[in-house]
C-alpha positions as CSV (number, residue, x, y, z in Angstrom):
1,M,-162.5,148.9,-50.0
2,A,-164.1,149.1,-46.6
3,R,-167.8,149.4,-46.0
4,K,-169.8,150.1,-42.9
5,V,-173.5,149.5,-43.0
6,E,-175.6,150.9,-40.1
7,I,-179.2,150.0,-39.5
8,T,-181.3,152.5,-37.5
9,L,-184.6,151.4,-36.1
10,I,-187.3,154.0,-36.4
11,D,-190.3,154.0,-34.0
12,D,-193.3,152.9,-36.2
13,L,-195.7,155.2,-34.2
14,D,-193.9,158.5,-34.0
15,G,-190.9,158.4,-36.2
16,S,-188.4,158.8,-33.4
17,T,-185.4,156.5,-32.8
18,A,-186.6,153.0,-31.8
19,T,-184.8,151.0,-29.2
20,D,-186.7,147.7,-29.4
21,T,-188.6,145.5,-31.8
22,V,-191.6,144.2,-29.9
23,H,-193.1,140.9,-30.9
24,F,-196.7,140.0,-30.0
25,G,-199.6,137.9,-31.3
26,L,-203.3,138.2,-31.5
27,D,-206.0,136.1,-33.0
28,G,-203.5,133.7,-34.6
29,S,-201.4,136.3,-36.2
30,H,-197.9,137.3,-35.1
31,Y,-196.7,140.9,-35.3
32,E,-193.6,142.9,-34.6
33,I,-193.2,146.7,-34.3
34,D,-190.2,148.9,-33.8
35,L,-190.7,151.2,-30.8
36,G,-188.8,153.7,-28.7
37,E,-188.6,153.1,-24.9
38,D,-191.7,155.2,-24.1
39,N,-193.9,153.6,-26.7
40,A,-192.7,150.1,-25.9
41,R,-193.5,150.8,-22.2
42,K,-197.0,152.1,-23.2
43,L,-197.7,149.0,-25.3
44,R,-196.6,146.6,-22.5
45,A,-198.6,148.6,-19.9
46,A,-201.7,148.4,-22.1
47,L,-201.4,144.7,-22.5
48,A,-200.4,143.9,-18.9
49,P,-203.9,143.4,-17.5
50,Y,-204.7,140.9,-20.2
51,I,-201.3,139.1,-20.1
52,S,-201.6,138.7,-16.3
53,Q,-204.9,136.8,-16.7
54,A,-203.8,134.8,-19.8
55,R,-202.2,131.4,-20.0
56,R,-199.1,130.8,-22.2
57,S,-199.9,129.2,-25.5
58,T,-198.0,126.2,-26.8
59,A,-198.4,127.5,-30.3
60,Y,-195.3,128.1,-32.3
61,S,-194.6,129.4,-35.7
62,A,-192.9,127.4,-38.5
63,S,-189.9,129.7,-38.3
64,E,-189.5,128.9,-34.5
65,A,-189.7,125.1,-35.0
66,P,-186.0,124.6,-36.0
67,A,-184.8,126.5,-33.0
68,I,-187.1,124.6,-30.7
69,R,-186.1,121.3,-32.2
70,A,-182.3,122.1,-31.9
71,W,-182.7,123.3,-28.3
72,A,-184.8,120.2,-27.4
73,A,-182.2,117.8,-28.9
74,E,-179.4,119.5,-27.1
75,N,-181.3,119.3,-23.8
76,G,-182.2,115.6,-23.8
77,F,-185.7,115.7,-25.4
78,K,-186.5,113.2,-28.1
79,V,-187.9,115.1,-31.1
80,S,-188.5,114.1,-34.7
81,E,-187.1,116.1,-37.6
82,R,-190.6,116.9,-38.8
83,G,-194.2,117.0,-37.5
84,R,-195.8,118.4,-34.5
85,L,-193.8,119.3,-31.4
86,H,-195.2,118.0,-28.1
87,S,-196.5,120.6,-25.6
88,E,-194.0,119.6,-22.9
89,V,-191.1,120.3,-25.3
90,I,-192.6,123.7,-26.2
91,D,-193.3,124.5,-22.6
92,A,-189.7,123.6,-21.6
93,Y,-188.3,125.7,-24.4
94,R,-190.5,128.7,-23.5
95,E,-189.4,128.4,-19.8
96,A,-185.7,128.4,-20.9
97,H,-186.3,131.3,-23.3
98,P,-188.8,133.6,-21.6
99,E,-188.0,136.4,-24.1
100,S,-189.4,134.3,-26.9
């Protein structure tokens, strides 16, 4: 028996079809929201003046740590299996993965 499962993203603001899940953080909390092109553009435009004046944080979530550690090990960084990741490792990871 064949089965086809389709997932449709719905814009969390207006109920239209979403094209993107936008991830962002504020005050130590991380968020994601499904948005269509127009609403995603509006959100990015609203945040742009603040982002342009901000500096990148070396903070990372617990769910990101395994990916950062794996990337770092594959790219010649010495990292432990547990514990805090050094800022130079996080900065290098972020530079290599600007969409993160």
